[in-house]
N, C-alpha and C positions, 0 to 999 in steps of 0.2 A: 841152378837155383840161387846159389850163393852169389854168383856173379851179378845177377839182377838186383839183389838186395844191396850189394856193394855199390852198384851204380846209383841206386836210389839214395843211399847214404851220402854219396859224393854230391849229388844234386841238392840234397837237403842242406848239407854243410856249406854249399856254395851260395845259397840264397842270402844269408846274412851279409856276405861279402859283396854280393851284387847290390844289395840294398844300401850298404855303406858307400859304395862307389857312386851309385845313382844320387844319393843324398848329397855327397860331396860335390858332384857336378852341378846339381841344382843350386847349392849354396854359392858356388863359383859364378853362376849366371846371375843370381838375384842380388848378391851383396854389392857389386859395383853399381847396380842400377837403383838400388833401394833409396839412396839419397835423392836422386832425381824424381823418383815416383812419389816421395813424401813431400817434396818442396812444392810450394805454389808455383804456378806458371808465370808469375810476374814478380817484379820488385817494386816496392813502394818507395816513393821519395818525392822531393819537391823539384818538379821538372818545369816550373813556370817559365824560367828564363830560356827554355828551348822551344817554346811555342812562338810563332812569328808575331802573333797579336793576341789580344784578350778574347776575341771571338772564336778563335780556332780552338777546337776541343780535341782534335785527333791529328797526330803527325806521324807519317810513315817515312822512316829512313830506310832507303833501299837503293838498288841499282837497276839499270835498264835490262841487264842480262840475267837477273835472278828470277827463277821460276816462282819461288814462294813469294817474292815481292810482287810479282804480277798477280798471283792469286789473292794476295792481301788487298791490293788496289781494287781488283775486280769485286771482292767481297764488299768493300765499303761502297763502291759505286752501285752495285746491285741493291744494296740495302739503303740507298740514298742517304748515306752518312758523309757529310762534308769533311774533307781532310786536306791537310797540307802535305804535299809530296816532296821529299827532300832526297835528291840524288847524291849519295855519299861519294860518288866518283867525280863529282864536280869539283874542280880545283879551287873554286871560290870559297868553298866551305873549309874552314880552318880545321886542321887535324886535331888541334887542342880541344875544340868544341866536341868533336866526335869522341875523343878520349874521355872527356868529362861525363858524357852520357854513358859511356861504357859500351860503345859499339865495336864489337869484335867480328861480328858476322851480321848479315842482313837477312830478312827484314827485322827492324826494331820499331815497335809501335808505341808511341806515347799517348795515353788516354788519361787525362786528368793527372792523378798522382801515381799512375801505374806505368811501368815500362814492361812491355811484353816482347819477348824474343821469339821470332818465328811466326808461322801462320797457325794461329789458334783461335778460331772463330768463337769458341765457347768462352775463352778468356776476354776476347773483345767485347762480347755481349755483357759479360759480368761487369767489366769496367765501365761500359757505357751506361749501364743502369745506375751506377753510383754517381754519375755526373749530375750536378745541379741543373734543373730545368731553367732555361732562359725565358723570362717573361717578355712577350712582345712589347716594344716601346713605340 
């Protein structure tokens, strides 16, 4: 009988340690990702010089081989949103221009004063809602 009680005592004394280990592991998982989770999915700035003309409201910087670039293009096409498609692998595009925009990976989407990295339809929609409506002339 004493052996059973000793085993129960060992199990009870192990629970706080297991809790501490579990808590530590969860902190190790959450802490590096917390900054990303709390940041908005876009960067605001003046990107007017990176639009090809005054009528263009959306620019997609991507490559032909990028899966998320293809999803981004397809999203805008399905939603009938006009956009300018810029292939970053094109040698005619100056690398300085890409560096100014801050393109390290693709896709990068410019919508108004927002730069959105990656395929994020919810961010696209939010940025599109902020664009001023063009009146027909």
